[in-house]
C-alpha positions in Angstrom: -4.4 -23.7 59.3 -0.4 -23.7 59.7 1.1 -26.2 62.2 4.8 -25.8 63.1 6.5 -29.0 64.5 10.1 -28.3 66.2 12.6 -30.9 66.7 14.7 -31.0 69.6 18.0 -31.8 67.9 20.2 -29.6 65.6 21.8 -32.4 63.5 18.6 -32.9 61.2 19.2 -32.4 57.4 16.6 -30.4 55.3 15.5 -33.5 53.5 14.8 -35.6 56.5 12.8 -32.8 58.1 10.9 -32.8 54.7 10.0 -36.3 54.7 8.6 -35.8 58.4 6.6 -33.2 56.9 5.3 -35.7 54.2 4.8 -38.3 56.9 3.1 -36.5 59.4 0.5 -35.0 56.8 -1.3 -38.1 56.8 -3.0 -37.3 60.2 -4.1 -33.9 59.1 -7.1 -32.8 57.1 -6.7 -31.2 53.6 -5.5 -27.9 53.5 -3.6 -28.0 56.9 0.1 -26.8 56.4 2.6 -28.6 58.5 6.3 -27.2 58.5 9.1 -29.1 60.4 12.3 -27.5 61.6 14.9 -28.1 64.1 16.8 -25.9 66.5 19.7 -24.4 65.4 22.0 -24.4 68.6 22.0 -27.2 71.1 22.3 -31.1 71.1 22.9 -33.0 68.0 20.6 -35.5 69.7 18.7 -35.6 72.9 19.8 -38.4 75.1 19.8 -37.0 78.5 18.3 -34.1 80.9 21.8 -32.0 79.8 20.6 -32.3 76.4 17.2 -31.3 77.4 18.4 -28.2 79.3 20.5 -27.1 76.4 17.8 -27.6 73.7 15.0 -25.7 75.9 16.4 -21.9 75.2 16.1 -22.4 71.3 12.9 -24.3 71.6 11.6 -21.3 73.3 13.2 -18.7 70.7 11.7 -20.8 67.8 8.2 -20.8 69.4 8.2 -17.5 69.7 8.9 -16.7 66.1 6.5 -19.1 64.9 3.6 -17.3 66.5 5.1 -14.3 65.3 5.2 -15.7 61.6 1.8 -16.8 62.1 1.6 -20.4 62.9 -1.6 -21.3 64.4 -0.2 -24.4 66.8 3.0 -25.7 68.1 4.1 -29.3 68.5 7.0 -30.6 70.2 8.5 -33.4 68.3 9.9 -35.2 71.2 8.4 -37.7 73.8 10.2 -35.8 76.7 8.1 -32.7 76.0 11.1 -30.6 76.2 10.4 -26.8 77.3 6.6 -27.2 77.5 6.0 -25.1 80.3 8.4 -22.4 79.2 7.0 -22.2 75.5 3.5 -21.9 77.1 4.5 -19.1 79.1 5.8 -17.3 75.8 3.2 -17.8 73.2 -0.6 -17.8 73.5 -1.3 -20.2 70.4 -1.4 -24.0 71.7 1.8 -25.9 72.3 1.1 -29.6 72.3 3.3 -32.2 74.0 3.3 -35.8 72.4 4.3 -37.4 75.7 1.5 -35.4 77.6 -1.1 -36.3 75.1 -0.3 -39.7 74.4 -0.6 -40.9 78.1 -4.0 -39.2 77.9 -5.1 -41.4 75.2 -3.4 -44.4 76.6 -5.5 -43.9 79.8 -8.7 -44.0 77.5 -7.8 -47.0 75.2 -5.6 -49.3 77.5 -5.5 -51.1 80.9 -1.9 -51.8 81.0 0.5 -50.5 78.7 4.3 -50.3 78.1 6.4 -47.5 77.1 9.2 -48.0 74.4 12.3 -46.0 74.4 15.3 -46.1 72.1 18.6 -46.9 73.9 18.8 -48.9 77.2 20.6 -46.1 79.3 17.5 -44.1 78.4 15.2 -46.5 80.6 16.1 -44.7 84.0 15.4 -41.3 83.0 12.1 -42.0 80.9 10.8 -44.1 84.2 11.5 -41.1 86.4 9.6 -38.9 84.2 6.7 -41.4 83.7 6.4 -41.7 87.3 5.5 -38.1 87.7 2.4 -38.4 85.8 -0.6 -40.2 87.6 -1.7 -42.2 84.5 1.4 -43.7 84.2 1.6 -44.6 87.8 -1.8 -46.4 87.4 -1.3 -48.2 84.1 2.2 -48.3 82.9 3.6 -51.7 83.3 7.2 -51.0 82.2 9.8 -48.9 80.5 11.3 -51.3 77.8 14.2 -50.3 75.2 15.2 -51.1 71.6 18.7 -50.8 72.3 19.0 -48.6 69.3 20.1 -44.9 69.4 17.7 -42.5 68.3 19.8 -41.3 65.4 20.1 -44.9 63.9 16.5 -45.7 64.1 15.6 -44.9 60.5 19.1 -45.8 59.1 18.1 -49.4 59.1 14.2 -49.7 58.9 14.0 -53.5 58.7 16.3 -53.7 62.0 14.2 -51.3 63.8 11.0 -53.0 62.8 12.7 -56.4 64.3 13.6 -55.0 67.6 10.2 -53.3 67.9 8.4 -56.7 67.2 10.6 -58.4 69.9 9.6 -55.8 72.5 6.0 -55.8 71.7 6.2 -59.4 72.1 7.8 -59.4 75.8 5.2 -56.5 76.5 2.4 -58.9 76.0 4.0 -62.2 76.9 5.9 -61.0 80.1 3.9 -57.9 81.2 0.3 -58.7 80.0 0.3 -55.3 78.0 -2.8 -54.4 76.1 -1.0 -51.1 74.8 2.5 -50.0 73.6 3.5 -46.5 73.4 6.3 -45.6 71.1 8.4 -43.3 73.6 10.6 -42.1 71.0 9.3 -40.0 67.9 12.2 -41.7 65.9 9.7 -44.7 65.7 7.0 -42.8 64.3 5.3 -44.9 61.7 7.1 -48.3 62.8 4.3 -49.8 64.8 1.9 -50.2 62.3 2.2 -54.0 61.6 2.2 -54.8 65.1 -1.5 -54.6 65.8 -2.2 -57.2 63.4 0.1 -59.5 65.1 -0.2 -59.1 68.6 -3.3 -58.2 70.6 -1.9 -54.8 71.4 -2.7 -51.2 70.7 0.3 -49.1 69.4 0.0 -45.4 70.3 2.3 -43.6 68.0 2.8 -39.9 69.8 3.9 -38.3 66.4 0.5 -38.6 64.8 -1.3 -38.2 67.7 0.3 -34.8 68.6 -0.4 -33.3 65.2 -3.8 -34.6 65.2 -4.5 -33.3 68.4 -3.2 -29.8 67.5 -5.2 -29.5 64.6 -8.4 -30.2 66.9 -7.0 -27.8 69.4 -7.0 -25.0 66.7 -10.3 -25.9 65.4 -11.9 -25.9 68.9 -10.1 -23.1 70.3 -8.5 -25.2 73.0 -5.4 -23.5 74.4 -3.6 -22.5 77.5 -4.8 -19.7 79.4 -2.7 -16.5 81.0 -4.3 -17.3 84.4 -2.4 -20.9 84.1 0.7 -19.8 82.4 1.4 -16.1 83.5 3.0 -14.5 80.4 6.8 -14.2 80.6 8.1 -10.5 80.8 11.9 -9.8 80.1 12.0 -7.0 82.7 14.2 -9.0 85.3 14.9 -12.3 83.5 17.5 -13.7 81.1 17.8 -12.5 77.5 15.9 -14.6 74.9 
């Protein structure tokens, strides 16, 4: 089995993507191959709706290429689920969206959860998107921020962990949360120690998404043409 993970920003070094491959492999069965790549054109990092719009065409192109290269599933490496519907219109292999899948898990495991984003300016964008999801409308208590830009989260791991612990404490004490959703995949792996310190379930979308992708391939779970009408290029933009 081969899973392709697509990152939504182009300013990612190959060695960093290799580190992501090694990290995410921990969530997969032996023999499952994972390949992480970033878009070749578009934003250096994804911070706003405009960035999403510029990243989307490249995500679709890379999805089409990944299917042609024989990959069995795709994972969007972004909690915003960038270009999800467009990708599903253009490929028949499973396309896994971390935000979508993680909210479903939160619905199962949590009574009241908080979503954590990176920088404070991202709170309104995250909140608007969350309110489109019925699970979030029912169970999300707040969107909180680390106030660390996504590109800097892994530069100083200790600082990121300290900020995350402070947000977790706020989620529990102020909002009565029993769940903490890491709403930026730059936080992947940082939440492990929180569950031993606080009465909270930490949901890490990066690992949830790749594990779910493997399950979808094994069980034949994928979108169907009746739901996502295949894209044809007869009268549309050129890809």
